[in-house]
N, C-alpha and C positions, 0 to 999 in steps of 0.2 A: 935744311931741307934734312928728314930724319928718313933714314934707310928703311926700308920695307922688309919685312924679313923673310927669309927664304926657306929654312926650316922651324920645324917645329920644335919647342924645347922638348931637353932630355925629359924632363918630368910628365910629359902627354905620353898617357897611355889611351890606346883608342876605347871604346864603348866597347861592350859586348853585340850588342845589336848590329855593329860595321861590318861587313862583310868583303873581303878581298876578292870577289867573284864581280866581274867585269858586267856594267848593267843590259839587262837583256834589247839585242835589237828592234827596232821600231817596226811594227808590222806595217805589209803593204795596204796603201789606201784602197779601201772597197768601191767598185764604181755605180752609183745610184743613180735613179734616173731623177731628176727636179720636179716633182710633182705640180709645180707651181708653174712651170717656165723655166728661165733664165736665171743661175745660179748666183747669187750676189760676189760669193766668192770667187768663182769665176770672172765676173765682168767689174767688181770692184764698185757696184754701188749698194748700197740698204739700205729701205724705208725707214723713218723712225716717225713714228706720231702722223704717218701720212705725208713725210717730207721725205723725198729722194734725197740722203748724203753722201757724201765723200771723202774718206780716210786714209 
């Protein structure tokens, strides 16, 4: 079994566009009214070409 590298090679230099800043915090979801009724993301059912599918 080959061991996995745990450090970057000594010759590695990070690209200029990389930042040390932490990623931004995600925004809170906005509560929206569903104009068609029940939201498929809430109940897990989707309609594809007239057929309700669940995945």
